[in-house]
Kinemage of the C-alpha trace (Angstrom):
@kinemage 1
@onewidth
@group {chain A} dominant
@subgroup {mainchain}
@vectorlist {calphas} color= white
{ca met a 1} P 30.939 109.915 162.137
{ca gly a 2} L 29.797 106.588 160.732
{ca ser a 3} L 30.100 107.944 157.304
{ca lys a 4} L 33.647 109.163 158.023
{ca arg a 5} L 34.810 105.765 159.427
{ca gln a 6} L 33.217 104.041 156.480
{ca arg a 7} L 35.120 106.233 154.087
{ca gln a 8} L 38.373 105.512 155.973
{ca arg a 9} L 37.724 101.757 155.801
{ca glu a 10} L 37.011 102.062 152.080
{ca asp a 11} L 40.221 104.077 151.512
{ca thr a 12} L 42.237 101.514 153.464
{ca thr a 13} L 40.641 98.664 151.554
{ca gly a 14} L 41.335 100.497 148.295
{ca arg a 15} L 44.981 101.008 149.190
{ca val a 16} L 45.324 97.380 150.197
{ca val a 17} L 43.731 96.236 146.969
{ca ala a 18} L 45.838 98.623 144.940
{ca gly a 19} L 48.948 97.504 146.801
{ca arg a 20} L 48.117 93.885 146.119
{ca ile a 21} L 47.562 94.667 142.468
{ca ile a 22} L 50.906 96.520 142.250
{ca leu a 23} L 52.646 93.723 144.147
{ca gly a 24} L 51.088 91.237 141.786
{ca leu a 25} L 52.273 93.230 138.754
{ca val a 26} L 55.784 93.547 140.191
{ca ser a 27} L 55.834 89.833 140.962
{ca ala a 28} L 54.585 89.077 137.491
{ca leu a 29} L 57.179 91.354 135.942
{ca ala a 30} L 59.907 89.826 138.107
{ca leu a 31} L 58.790 86.362 137.202
{ca gly a 32} L 58.598 87.424 133.544
{ca phe a 33} L 62.067 88.910 133.781
{ca val a 34} L 63.369 85.689 135.268
{ca ala a 35} L 61.472 83.649 132.699
{ca val a 36} L 62.828 85.733 129.817
{ca leu a 37} L 66.365 85.434 131.145
{ca ala a 38} L 65.902 81.733 131.720
{ca trp a 39} L 64.496 81.200 128.258
{ca ala a 40} L 67.093 83.381 126.525
{ca gly a 41} L 69.821 81.940 128.762
{ca ala a 42} L 68.858 78.439 127.731
{ca ser a 43} L 69.134 79.494 124.078
{ca ala a 44} L 72.490 81.091 124.787
{ca ala a 45} L 73.676 77.924 126.504
{ca gln a 46} L 72.711 75.934 123.410
{ca ala a 47} L 74.376 78.456 121.077
{ca leu a 48} L 77.585 78.828 123.091
{ca pro a 49} L 79.322 75.554 122.113
{ca his a 50} L 78.692 76.300 118.428
{ca ile a 51} L 79.960 79.881 118.799
{ca glu a 52} L 83.106 78.715 120.573
{ca arg a 53} L 83.793 76.049 117.951
{ca ala a 54} L 83.160 78.535 115.145
{ca gln a 55} L 85.675 80.924 116.713
{ca gln a 56} L 88.248 78.115 116.887
{ca val a 57} L 87.699 77.249 113.231
{ca ala a 58} L 87.827 80.919 112.223
{ca ala a 59} L 91.059 81.453 114.168
{ca gly a 60} L 92.639 78.505 112.358
{ca leu a 61} L 91.591 79.561 108.877
{ca asp a 62} L 94.461 79.672 106.417
{ca met a 63} L 93.398 82.827 104.588
{ca gln a 64} L 95.996 82.337 101.866
{ca ser a 65} L 94.415 78.956 101.095
{ca val a 66} L 90.890 80.420 101.168
{ca leu a 67} L 91.919 83.158 98.748
{ca thr a 68} L 93.299 80.571 96.347
{ca gly a 69} L 90.057 78.580 96.301
{ca asp a 70} L 90.323 76.136 99.224
{ca thr a 71} L 86.830 75.797 100.762
{ca ser a 72} L 87.581 72.750 102.937
{ca gln a 73} L 87.590 74.775 106.178
{ca leu a 74} L 84.535 76.864 105.357
{ca gly a 75} L 82.074 73.932 105.525
{ca glu a 76} L 82.567 73.298 109.243
{ca leu a 77} L 82.561 77.035 109.991
{ca gln a 78} L 79.256 77.538 108.168
{ca ser a 79} L 77.682 74.509 109.887
{ca glu a 80} L 78.608 75.691 113.404
{ca leu a 81} L 77.462 79.251 112.728
{ca ala a 82} L 74.149 78.146 111.265
{ca ala a 83} L 73.507 76.107 114.408
{ca ala a 84} L 74.511 78.985 116.673
{ca arg a 85} L 72.368 81.469 114.774
{ca gly a 86} L 69.344 79.232 115.175
{ca his a 87} L 69.566 79.735 118.948
{ca thr a 88} L 70.259 83.487 118.994
{ca gly a 89} L 66.877 84.820 117.960
{ca gly a 90} L 63.182 84.765 118.794
{ca thr a 91} L 60.936 86.710 121.152
{ca ala a 92} L 62.704 85.868 124.403
{ca trp a 93} L 66.101 86.762 122.976
{ca ser a 94} L 64.769 90.088 121.675
{ca leu a 95} L 63.256 90.868 125.090
{ca ala a 96} L 66.522 89.956 126.797
{ca glu a 97} L 68.393 92.392 124.545
{ca gly a 98} L 66.230 95.200 125.931
{ca met a 99} L 67.210 94.588 129.570
{ca pro a 100} L 69.827 96.712 131.375
{ca trp a 101} L 73.474 95.531 131.107
{ca val a 102} L 72.635 91.913 130.386
{ca gly a 103} L 70.933 93.022 127.170
{ca thr a 104} L 74.265 94.327 125.883
{ca gln a 105} L 75.728 90.831 126.204
{ca phe a 106} L 72.850 89.238 124.284
{ca thr a 107} L 73.061 91.893 121.549
{ca ala a 108} L 76.820 91.445 121.223
{ca ala a 109} L 76.491 87.651 121.032
{ca arg a 110} L 73.848 87.902 118.308
{ca thr a 111} L 75.787 90.523 116.328
{ca leu a 112} L 78.975 88.481 116.465
{ca thr a 113} L 77.205 85.266 115.447
{ca glu a 114} L 75.204 86.846 112.613
{ca thr a 115} L 78.247 88.701 111.311
{ca leu a 116} L 80.357 85.559 111.207
{ca asp a 117} L 77.528 83.556 109.638
{ca asp a 118} L 76.867 86.146 106.922
{ca leu a 119} L 80.595 86.452 106.308
{ca ala a 120} L 81.224 82.706 106.045
{ca gly a 121} L 78.279 82.183 103.704
{ca gly a 122} L 78.908 85.379 101.766
{ca gly a 123} L 82.267 87.154 101.781
{ca leu a 124} L 84.578 84.223 102.537
{ca ala a 125} L 82.685 81.808 100.297
{ca thr a 126} L 82.697 84.317 97.450
{ca ala a 127} L 86.388 85.022 98.013
{ca ala a 128} L 87.133 81.304 97.880
{ca glu a 129} L 85.108 80.935 94.679
{ca ala a 130} L 87.004 83.856 93.181
{ca gly a 131} L 90.266 82.295 94.361
{ca ala a 132} L 89.400 79.092 92.552
{ca asp a 133} L 89.106 81.174 89.370
{ca val a 134} L 92.230 83.260 90.003
{ca asp a 135} L 93.971 81.373 87.196
{ca ala a 136} L 92.141 83.866 84.971
{ca leu a 137} L 94.900 86.283 85.915
{ca leu a 138} L 97.454 84.045 84.216
{ca pro a 139} L 98.100 83.799 80.471
{ca ser a 140} L 97.651 80.799 78.213
{ca glu a 141} L 99.282 80.774 74.792
{ca gly a 142} L 100.105 84.435 75.215
{ca arg a 143} L 96.577 85.551 76.102
{ca ile a 144} L 94.735 86.444 79.299
{ca asp a 145} L 90.958 85.973 79.199
{ca val a 146} L 89.658 89.502 79.860
{ca asp a 147} L 86.023 88.342 80.097
{ca ala a 148} L 86.970 85.898 82.841
{ca leu a 149} L 88.858 88.737 84.508
{ca arg a 150} L 85.734 90.877 84.592
{ca thr a 151} L 83.715 88.038 86.115
{ca leu a 152} L 86.436 87.536 88.697
{ca asp a 153} L 86.413 91.258 89.440
{ca ala a 154} L 82.661 91.203 90.173
{ca asp a 155} L 83.143 88.314 92.638
{ca leu a 156} L 86.037 90.034 94.361
{ca gln a 157} L 84.156 93.316 94.681
{ca ser a 158} L 81.257 91.408 96.279
{ca ala a 159} L 83.580 89.623 98.701
{ca leu a 160} L 85.285 92.889 99.606
{ca ser a 161} L 81.916 94.557 100.305
{ca ser a 162} L 80.978 91.668 102.613
{ca val a 163} L 84.216 91.968 104.569
{ca thr a 164} L 83.921 95.755 104.834
{ca glu a 165} L 80.311 95.488 106.039
{ca ala a 166} L 81.282 92.820 108.576
{ca arg a 167} L 83.965 95.053 110.077
{ca glu a 168} L 81.480 97.906 110.319
{ca arg a 169} L 78.995 95.673 112.191
{ca leu a 170} L 81.670 94.444 114.580
{ca ala a 171} L 82.624 98.056 115.304
{ca thr a 172} L 79.159 98.552 116.847
{ca ile a 173} L 80.137 96.185 119.694
{ca glu a 174} L 81.633 98.358 122.443
{ca pro a 175} L 84.495 96.331 124.003
{ca ala a 176} L 84.181 97.974 127.421
{ca gly a 177} L 80.512 96.969 127.710
{ca val a 178} L 80.792 93.223 127.141
{ca val a 179} L 82.254 90.323 129.080
{ca gly a 180} L 85.715 88.938 128.351
{ca pro a 181} L 84.826 86.006 126.062
{ca leu a 182} L 82.647 88.211 123.829
{ca arg a 183} L 85.276 90.941 123.800
{ca asp a 184} L 88.018 88.485 122.869
{ca gly a 185} L 85.861 86.787 120.239
{ca thr a 186} L 85.010 90.101 118.594
{ca ala a 187} L 88.678 91.150 118.539
{ca gln a 188} L 89.675 87.784 117.092
{ca val a 189} L 87.175 87.986 114.244
{ca asp a 190} L 88.084 91.603 113.472
{ca ser a 191} L 91.763 90.631 113.374
{ca leu a 192} L 90.922 87.922 110.849
{ca leu a 193} L 89.081 90.435 108.672
{ca ala a 194} L 91.895 92.978 109.010
{ca glu a 195} L 94.190 90.326 107.551
{ca ile a 196} L 92.021 89.493 104.567
{ca gln a 197} L 90.762 92.979 103.702
{ca pro a 198} L 94.017 94.438 102.260
{ca thr a 199} L 94.571 91.322 100.151
{ca leu a 200} L 91.061 91.541 98.739
{ca glu a 201} L 91.436 95.268 98.125
{ca gly a 202} L 94.704 94.807 96.251
{ca thr a 203} L 93.433 91.920 94.153
{ca ala a 204} L 90.161 93.727 93.400
{ca arg a 205} L 92.095 96.771 92.197
{ca ala a 206} L 94.158 94.537 89.936
{ca thr a 207} L 91.119 92.844 88.413
{ca ser a 208} L 89.500 96.252 87.853
{ca leu a 209} L 92.639 97.612 86.194
{ca leu a 210} L 93.760 94.692 84.060
{ca pro a 211} L 90.994 94.351 81.432
{ca gly a 212} L 91.554 97.867 80.089
{ca phe a 213} L 95.307 97.586 80.522
{ca leu a 214} L 95.237 94.369 78.480
{ca gly a 215} L 93.356 95.923 75.577
{ca ala a 216} L 89.813 94.776 76.321
{ca asp a 217} L 88.549 98.055 74.833
{ca gly a 218} L 91.103 98.372 72.044
{ca glu a 219} L 94.821 97.920 71.420
{ca arg a 220} L 97.139 99.222 74.132
{ca glu a 221} L 100.897 99.800 74.079
{ca his a 222} L 103.071 99.696 77.211
{ca leu a 223} L 106.764 99.962 77.990
{ca leu a 224} L 108.557 97.384 80.118
{ca leu a 225} L 111.661 98.830 81.793
{ca leu a 226} L 114.216 96.186 82.768
{ca gln a 227} L 116.212 97.657 85.650
{ca asn a 228} L 119.813 96.612 86.278
{ca asn a 229} L 120.499 96.426 90.032
{ca ala a 230} L 124.272 96.152 89.474
{ca glu a 231} L 124.211 99.941 89.073
{ca trp a 232} L 121.911 101.396 91.724
{ca arg a 233} L 119.189 103.902 91.063
{ca ser a 234} L 116.520 105.064 93.513
{ca leu a 235} L 113.887 102.648 92.182
{ca gly a 236} L 116.292 99.725 91.749
{ca gly a 237} L 118.794 100.140 88.924
{ca ile a 238} L 119.575 101.767 85.612
{ca val a 239} L 117.229 101.095 82.688
{ca gly a 240} L 119.137 98.327 80.911
{ca ser a 241} L 116.549 97.508 78.263
{ca val a 242} L 113.142 98.764 77.170
{ca ile a 243} L 110.579 96.384 75.668
{ca lys a 244} L 107.395 97.548 73.964
{ca ile a 245} L 104.372 95.411 74.820
{ca thr a 246} L 101.256 95.388 72.648
{ca ala a 247} L 98.038 94.080 74.195
{ca thr a 248} L 94.819 93.484 72.253
{ca asp a 249} L 91.819 91.808 73.881
{ca gly a 250} L 94.175 90.081 76.303
{ca gln a 251} L 96.655 88.914 73.646
{ca ile a 252} L 100.142 90.000 74.743
{ca glu a 253} L 103.028 90.486 72.325
{ca phe a 254} L 106.562 91.794 72.795
{ca thr a 255} L 106.861 93.829 69.639
{ca asp a 256} L 110.113 95.799 70.049
{ca gln a 257} L 113.179 95.956 72.280
{ca val a 258} L 115.743 98.730 72.628
{ca glu a 259} L 118.783 98.809 74.911
{ca gly a 260} L 118.777 101.705 77.353
{ca ala a 261} L 122.295 102.756 76.340
{ca ser a 262} L 121.293 103.063 72.661
{ca phe a 263} L 118.993 106.043 73.305
{ca arg a 264} L 120.576 109.371 72.412
{ca asn a 265} L 122.152 111.233 75.328
{ca arg a 266} L 120.775 114.757 75.381
{ca asp a 267} L 122.234 118.156 76.080
{ca glu a 268} L 118.868 119.229 77.489
{ca ala a 269} L 116.114 117.389 79.324
{ca val a 270} L 113.747 115.404 77.097
{ca thr a 271} L 110.891 116.771 79.233
{ca pro a 272} L 110.819 119.274 82.119
{ca leu a 273} L 111.305 117.727 85.545
{ca glu a 274} L 109.464 118.711 88.699
{ca phe a 275} L 111.244 121.614 90.411
{ca asp a 276} L 112.009 119.575 93.552
{ca thr a 277} L 113.289 116.640 91.478
{ca glu a 278} L 115.729 118.783 89.497
{ca leu a 279} L 116.892 120.542 92.663
{ca ile a 280} L 117.961 117.199 94.161
{ca phe a 281} L 119.038 115.122 91.138
{ca gly a 282} L 119.775 117.748 88.525
{ca asp a 283} L 118.536 117.143 84.980
{ca arg a 284} L 120.385 113.826 84.521
{ca pro a 285} L 117.212 111.703 84.873
{ca ala a 286} L 115.814 113.398 81.756
{ca arg a 287} L 119.026 113.508 79.668
{ca tyr a 288} L 119.975 109.826 79.773
{ca met a 289} L 117.474 107.018 79.203
{ca gln a 290} L 119.294 104.893 81.774
{ca asn a 291} L 118.520 107.452 84.500
{ca pro a 292} L 114.734 108.066 84.844
{ca thr a 293} L 114.689 105.508 87.677
{ca met a 294} L 116.946 107.864 89.634
{ca ile a 295} L 113.676 109.678 90.475
{ca pro a 296} L 112.156 107.942 93.537
{ca asp a 297} L 108.587 108.771 92.463
{ca phe a 298} L 107.747 106.217 89.769
{ca ala a 299} L 104.938 108.323 88.304
{ca glu a 300} L 107.457 110.977 87.246
{ca ala a 301} L 110.122 108.414 86.301
{ca ala a 302} L 107.648 106.576 84.058
{ca his a 303} L 106.584 109.830 82.400
{ca val a 304} L 110.221 110.675 81.590
{ca ala a 305} L 110.914 107.185 80.188
{ca arg a 306} L 107.789 107.421 78.066
{ca glu a 307} L 108.933 110.773 76.641
{ca phe a 308} L 112.308 109.260 75.667
{ca trp a 309} L 110.503 106.487 73.824
{ca lys a 310} L 108.021 108.800 72.109
{ca thr a 311} L 110.735 111.076 70.742
{ca glu a 312} L 112.873 108.268 69.298
{ca gln a 313} L 110.567 105.343 68.538
{ca asp a 314} L 107.544 107.082 67.014
{ca ser a 315} L 104.856 105.475 69.177
{ca asp a 316} L 102.821 106.614 72.181
{ca pro a 317} L 102.612 103.953 74.914
{ca thr a 318} L 99.956 104.502 77.573
{ca gly a 319} L 101.494 102.422 80.355
{ca val a 320} L 104.920 101.816 81.884
{ca ile a 321} L 106.000 98.764 83.909
{ca ala a 322} L 109.352 98.314 85.676
{ca ile a 323} L 110.909 95.059 86.913
{ca asp a 324} L 114.414 93.775 87.718
{ca pro a 325} L 116.357 90.481 87.360
{ca val a 326} L 115.316 89.462 90.882
{ca thr a 327} L 111.705 89.538 89.665
{ca leu a 328} L 112.726 87.394 86.703
{ca ser a 329} L 114.260 84.897 89.144
{ca tyr a 330} L 110.924 84.749 90.990
{ca phe a 331} L 109.122 84.073 87.709
{ca leu a 332} L 111.592 81.271 86.965
{ca glu a 333} L 110.453 79.533 90.158
{ca ala a 334} L 107.065 79.255 88.452
{ca thr a 335} L 108.206 78.408 84.926
{ca gly a 336} L 111.206 76.264 85.724
{ca pro a 337} L 114.586 76.739 83.976
{ca val a 338} L 114.653 78.100 80.412
{ca glu a 339} L 117.313 77.585 77.751
{ca leu a 340} L 118.775 80.637 76.027
{ca pro a 341} L 119.986 80.816 72.395
{ca thr a 342} L 123.533 81.058 73.818
{ca gly a 343} L 123.158 77.571 75.308
{ca asp a 344} L 122.949 78.910 78.858
{ca val a 345} L 120.219 77.512 81.091
{ca leu a 346} L 118.648 80.295 83.129
{ca ser a 347} L 117.113 79.290 86.453
{ca ser a 348} L 115.821 80.914 89.613
{ca asp a 349} L 119.140 80.047 91.255
{ca asn a 350} L 121.522 81.560 88.703
{ca ala a 351} L 119.504 84.339 87.006
{ca val a 352} L 120.725 87.233 89.174
{ca gln a 353} L 124.376 86.152 89.103
{ca leu a 354} L 124.363 85.485 85.366
{ca leu a 355} L 122.529 88.652 84.337
{ca leu a 356} L 124.145 91.111 86.736
{ca asn a 357} L 127.717 89.844 86.934
{ca glu a 358} L 128.844 86.963 84.764
{ca val a 359} L 127.632 88.622 81.577
{ca tyr a 360} L 130.078 91.496 82.154
{ca leu a 361} L 132.975 89.086 82.599
{ca arg a 362} L 131.990 87.139 79.489
{ca tyr a 363} L 131.281 89.981 77.019
{ca glu a 364} L 133.488 93.080 76.802
{ca asp a 365} L 131.164 94.965 74.460
{ca pro a 366} L 128.341 96.698 76.419
{ca ala a 367} L 126.022 96.265 73.427
{ca glu a 368} L 126.480 92.483 73.595
{ca gln a 369} L 125.807 92.587 77.320
{ca asp a 370} L 122.526 94.434 76.746
{ca val a 371} L 121.482 92.007 74.010
{ca phe a 372} L 122.106 89.056 76.333
{ca phe a 373} L 120.037 90.754 79.010
{ca gly a 374} L 117.147 91.276 76.589
{ca val a 375} L 117.302 87.737 75.180
{ca ala a 376} L 117.142 86.332 78.699
{ca ala a 377} L 114.109 88.473 79.530
{ca asp a 378} L 112.381 87.343 76.317
{ca ala a 379} L 112.934 83.706 77.205
{ca val a 380} L 111.489 84.126 80.695
{ca phe a 381} L 108.403 85.964 79.425
{ca asp a 382} L 107.837 83.438 76.644
{ca ala a 383} L 107.755 80.699 79.276
{ca leu a 384} L 105.499 82.754 81.538
{ca leu a 385} L 103.035 83.617 78.769
{ca ser a 386} L 102.880 80.086 77.365
{ca gly a 387} L 100.592 78.931 80.152
{ca ser a 388} L 102.944 76.190 81.336
{ca ala a 389} L 103.927 78.048 84.505
{ca asp a 390} L 102.592 76.866 87.847
{ca pro a 391} L 99.623 79.196 88.677
{ca ala a 392} L 100.149 79.330 92.440
{ca ala a 393} L 103.902 79.898 92.057
{ca ser a 394} L 103.266 82.592 89.434
{ca leu a 395} L 100.944 84.516 91.721
{ca glu a 396} L 103.378 84.093 94.597
{ca ala a 397} L 106.178 85.480 92.408
{ca ile a 398} L 104.106 88.523 91.449
{ca thr a 399} L 103.034 89.127 95.041
{ca arg a 400} L 106.604 88.874 96.306
{ca ala a 401} L 107.895 91.266 93.656
{ca ile a 402} L 105.173 93.775 94.535
{ca asp a 403} L 105.865 93.516 98.267
{ca glu a 404} L 109.559 94.225 97.624
{ca arg a 405} L 108.752 97.129 95.268
{ca arg a 406} L 110.466 95.359 92.381
{ca leu a 407} L 107.330 95.516 90.204
{ca leu a 408} L 106.037 99.029 89.482
{ca val a 409} L 103.180 100.162 87.224
{ca trp a 410} L 102.074 103.541 85.862
{ca ser a 411} L 99.307 104.462 83.426
{ca ala a 412} L 98.590 107.563 81.396
{ca asp a 413} L 94.871 106.827 81.857
{ca glu a 414} L 93.453 108.847 84.749
{ca gln a 415} L 90.978 106.181 85.866
{ca glu a 416} L 93.708 103.531 85.900
{ca arg a 417} L 96.028 105.834 87.846
{ca thr a 418} L 93.292 106.228 90.467
{ca leu a 419} L 93.138 102.441 90.851
{ca leu a 420} L 96.919 102.306 91.241
{ca glu a 421} L 97.060 105.141 93.751
{ca gly a 422} L 98.064 104.074 97.241
{ca thr a 423} L 99.241 100.613 96.165
{ca pro a 424} L 102.879 99.419 96.340
{ca val a 425} L 103.069 99.088 92.537
{ca ala a 426} L 102.505 102.841 92.175
{ca gly a 427} L 106.021 103.440 93.521
{ca ala a 428} L 105.084 106.700 95.246
{ca leu a 429} L 107.186 108.684 97.698
{ca pro a 430} L 106.865 107.679 101.370
{ca ala a 431} L 103.725 109.185 102.904
{ca ser a 432} L 103.261 110.024 106.597
{ca asn a 433} L 99.863 110.466 108.235
{ca asp a 434} L 98.089 110.098 111.575
{ca gln a 435} L 98.972 106.401 111.654
{ca thr a 436} L 102.393 106.268 109.987
{ca thr a 437} L 105.736 108.055 110.131
{ca ala a 438} L 107.492 107.210 106.861
{ca phe a 439} L 111.119 107.589 105.776
{ca gly a 440} L 112.663 107.110 102.348
{ca val a 441} L 116.150 105.711 101.728
{ca tyr a 442} L 117.189 105.811 98.075
{ca leu a 443} L 120.538 104.619 96.696
{ca asn a 444} L 122.308 105.815 93.542
{ca asp a 445} L 125.621 104.678 92.096
{ca gly a 446} L 128.074 107.580 91.963
{ca val a 447} L 130.598 106.394 89.336
{ca gly a 448} L 128.729 104.544 86.577
{ca ser a 449} L 130.067 101.120 87.592
{ca lys a 450} L 128.473 97.699 87.988
{ca leu a 451} L 129.909 97.266 91.489
{ca asp a 452} L 126.562 97.437 93.286
{ca tyr a 453} L 126.215 93.740 92.539
{ca tyr a 454} L 128.623 93.317 95.456
{ca met a 455} L 127.027 95.907 97.737
{ca ala a 456} L 124.735 95.206 100.671
{ca ala a 457} L 122.419 97.761 102.275
{ca gly a 458} L 119.886 98.015 105.056
{ca ser a 459} L 117.811 100.579 106.928
{ca ser a 460} L 115.774 100.505 110.132
{ca ala a 461} L 113.945 102.940 112.398
{ca ala a 462} L 112.887 103.018 116.054
{ca trp a 463} L 111.004 105.333 118.385
{ca cys a 464} L 113.141 106.797 121.161
{ca gly a 465} L 110.372 108.482 123.150
{ca asp a 466} L 109.045 112.031 123.313
{ca gly a 467} L 108.241 112.055 119.601
{ca met a 468} L 111.826 111.327 118.559
{ca ala a 469} L 112.658 108.625 116.014
{ca ser a 470} L 116.034 107.154 115.113
{ca leu a 471} L 116.910 106.097 111.556
{ca arg a 472} L 119.913 103.908 110.733
{ca val a 473} L 121.298 103.277 107.229
{ca thr a 474} L 124.054 100.694 106.718
{ca leu a 475} L 126.163 100.035 103.610
{ca arg a 476} L 128.771 97.293 103.110
{ca asn a 477} L 131.096 96.465 100.210
{ca asp a 478} L 131.432 92.685 99.738
{ca ala a 479} L 133.498 92.872 96.537
{ca pro a 480} L 136.455 90.475 96.240
{ca ala a 481} L 139.866 91.783 97.308
{ca asp a 482} L 141.175 91.667 93.734
{ca ile a 483} L 138.334 93.776 92.325
{ca arg a 484} L 140.883 96.246 90.879
{ca glu a 485} L 141.809 93.570 88.344
{ca tyr a 486} L 138.280 93.348 86.968
{ca pro a 487} L 137.304 94.859 83.573
{ca asp a 488} L 136.925 98.644 83.290
{ca tyr a 489} L 133.242 98.332 82.404
{ca ile a 490} L 132.469 96.739 85.772
{ca leu a 491} L 134.605 99.290 87.642
{ca gly a 492} L 133.331 102.333 85.757
{ca thr a 493} L 136.920 103.434 85.105
{ca ser a 494} L 139.277 104.147 82.287
{ca gly a 495} L 142.643 103.639 83.894
{ca glu a 496} L 143.241 104.269 87.581
{ca glu a 497} L 140.129 106.280 88.378
{ca thr a 498} L 136.638 107.138 87.237
{ca gln a 499} L 135.626 110.315 85.432
{ca ser a 500} L 134.576 111.759 88.793
{ca gly a 501} L 137.975 110.996 90.315
{ca val a 502} L 137.052 107.910 92.358
{ca pro a 503} L 139.998 105.467 92.582
{ca arg a 504} L 139.795 102.179 90.708
{ca gly a 505} L 137.913 99.482 92.638
{ca ile a 506} L 136.184 101.893 95.037
{ca thr a 507} L 132.378 101.967 95.180
{ca arg a 508} L 130.769 105.387 95.567
{ca thr a 509} L 127.147 105.586 96.700
{ca leu a 510} L 124.903 108.633 96.928
{ca thr a 511} L 122.221 107.905 99.515
{ca his a 512} L 119.233 110.233 99.600
{ca val a 513} L 117.372 110.142 102.901
{ca tyr a 514} L 113.803 111.449 102.809
{ca leu a 515} L 112.557 112.502 106.244
{ca pro a 516} L 108.838 112.541 107.132
{ca glu a 517} L 106.898 115.661 106.238
{ca gly a 518} L 107.441 118.292 108.922
{ca ala a 519} L 110.202 116.316 110.688
{ca glu a 520} L 113.205 118.109 112.163
{ca leu a 521} L 116.658 116.802 113.044
{ca thr a 522} L 117.364 116.727 116.784
{ca glu a 523} L 121.098 116.291 116.139
{ca glu a 524} L 123.119 117.713 113.270
{ca ala a 525} L 124.078 115.101 110.670
{ca glu a 526} L 127.221 116.659 109.215
{ca glu a 527} L 127.958 113.714 106.935
{ca ala a 528} L 124.451 113.951 105.418
{ca pro a 529} L 123.658 117.631 104.756
{ca leu a 530} L 120.224 118.883 103.775
{ca ile a 531} L 120.118 119.441 100.009
{ca gly a 532} L 116.460 120.341 99.470
{ca gln a 533} L 112.854 119.246 99.845
{ca his a 534} L 110.819 116.889 97.705
{ca ala a 535} L 107.052 117.405 97.983
{ca gly a 536} L 107.442 118.694 101.523
{ca arg a 537} L 109.907 116.020 102.640
{ca pro a 538} L 113.371 117.213 103.800
{ca val a 539} L 116.062 115.414 101.736
{ca his a 540} L 119.584 114.732 103.009
{ca glu a 541} L 122.443 113.373 100.871
{ca trp a 542} L 125.054 110.978 102.260
{ca thr a 543} L 128.098 110.186 100.068
{ca thr a 544} L 130.240 107.146 100.824
{ca asp a 545} L 133.350 105.663 99.169
{ca leu a 546} L 133.928 102.051 100.178
{ca ala a 547} L 136.758 99.645 99.367
{ca pro a 548} L 136.207 95.865 99.493
{ca gly a 549} L 135.436 94.758 103.046
{ca glu a 550} L 134.545 98.248 104.263
{ca ser a 551} L 131.197 99.398 105.641
{ca ala a 552} L 129.578 102.698 106.589
{ca leu a 553} L 126.877 103.668 109.073
{ca leu a 554} L 124.544 106.676 109.166
{ca asp a 555} L 122.437 107.449 112.241
{ca met a 556} L 119.887 110.265 112.147
{ca arg a 557} L 117.486 111.339 114.894
{ca val a 558} L 114.413 113.361 114.081
{ca arg a 559} L 111.398 114.726 115.871
{ca ala a 560} L 108.148 113.868 114.117
{ca thr a 561} L 104.505 114.586 114.887
{ca thr a 562} L 102.986 111.951 112.596
{ca gly a 563} L 101.699 108.434 113.325
{ca his a 564} L 103.256 105.915 115.702
{ca gln a 565} L 103.829 103.178 113.096
{ca leu a 566} L 107.275 103.493 111.472
{ca asp a 567} L 107.761 102.721 107.789
{ca ile a 568} L 110.753 102.906 105.438
{ca val a 569} L 110.490 102.969 101.645
{ca ser a 570} L 113.871 102.009 100.223
{ca thr a 571} L 115.675 100.964 97.082
{ca pro a 572} L 115.307 97.198 96.513
{ca val a 573} L 118.784 95.657 96.613
{ca leu a 574} L 120.353 92.230 96.100
{ca gln a 575} L 121.694 91.819 99.653
{ca asp a 576} L 119.899 93.154 102.720
{ca ile a 577} L 121.587 94.090 105.999
{ca glu a 578} L 119.683 93.721 109.251
{ca asp a 579} L 121.007 96.354 111.653
{ca ala a 580} L 118.557 97.733 114.202
{ca ala a 581} L 118.386 101.465 114.820
{ca glu a 582} L 119.537 102.623 118.252
{ca cys a 583} L 118.477 105.573 120.390
């Protein structure tokens, strides 16, 4: 019995001791937990003001200024982030990150701080340094420094990698798992990066493309197509003049110029067109040098223009560039006014009016009109290549022309085409995907007149629910009431009507509407019948005849299964109409 009671007392004592030990461990762990939180919390409290200030500075960053070399805002951002980062590390912080729920907050705070700090000291700083050297993109005495371009390209690629990596790190922060301030801060920083990333990507592609394009590896020949918007074509206007550009180690020379109308009109196509292209436009784009830009896909249009040149000018250019007088007017904002041999002073204010209208009233001979057009272009490019143009204004002019699809580029080199792919300068057909539902609205003059100088056009789209989208196209004729009294060359007539039977003074427009791939009309559009498909896109043709003061409206409703963001690729015009689509 004694032995039994003794064993019971020993068991009880053992349990008590064990319990006390466990209680002690739990207490120690609890105290440690509290101590870790207290320690890490104190660090967080010290870091928080710096993080908040850094977010304010980041939100106020003028990214356009940063990308042109302004580092004034980066100093404060880097200072605040360095201070914050100094408080978001160490043993206690690491232990706190391993705790349930609260650890997620500490991890998110550290990730956000480190990402911003690395970005400010790396990607943004490098981008600003590259921006300070962006003048390397501009010519001086007719030459662009291709070695400086390659150095700039390396900096931009580094900056782009930093931004891409930063966005990937931010994506590891799950918004639903963190508190409001962290969630908002992460979204704010990602929004900032989403703004800068496309700009860096576009500029980096340009700096990768340009050295070879400018003859860094040997002489290159390119064609410059000067489009005339007074006579609409899908990509802008007819090819008024063609200039051959020779580039050798960055030295740019305009070595030949030929008016578009002086190329021989052909009974057969100069080169076979794509089946879909010929089905919609016939073979006219490949029988008349003024018409390749009727093709809305610039890659094919450039190929056709190049074939015209090769067959008649005995040279083999490897690149094709297209611009219009509106682009020239943008360049003149950078160069200032230039004087022409005729005594005219061409400026950003009068370039479009002079080149697309007054010249036709001044010179009756079309050949003289084309010569004037070419001389004006030469004068603008001479000023631009001299190095006297304002660098910031020059880059702004180029950017604006690209955004408006007035500057298009194609290359026969496969590697260069890959760099161009997906950029606005490639001039590709509208592309729909999981994010975007894209329409195309392309305008072509139907009588061979120069009356589109007076035309205004606009297009818009809106979602109407249940996968249905509405597209609206508006045309308006703003020609003066006495337009019938104008010269035949402007009216496209010989007597009282055009060759196609359109009465004198009436503007005929053929509008080709490209629906998204796989889209179907929900209502019949009798005035715009389906005429074919182009690379899987249904194409409808709308023909309008407008007298001065008249307008026309086309509404189409389609069901589409592509992305929610609506996009319209359209012919760049001189006068835009804002008219919202309605459901």
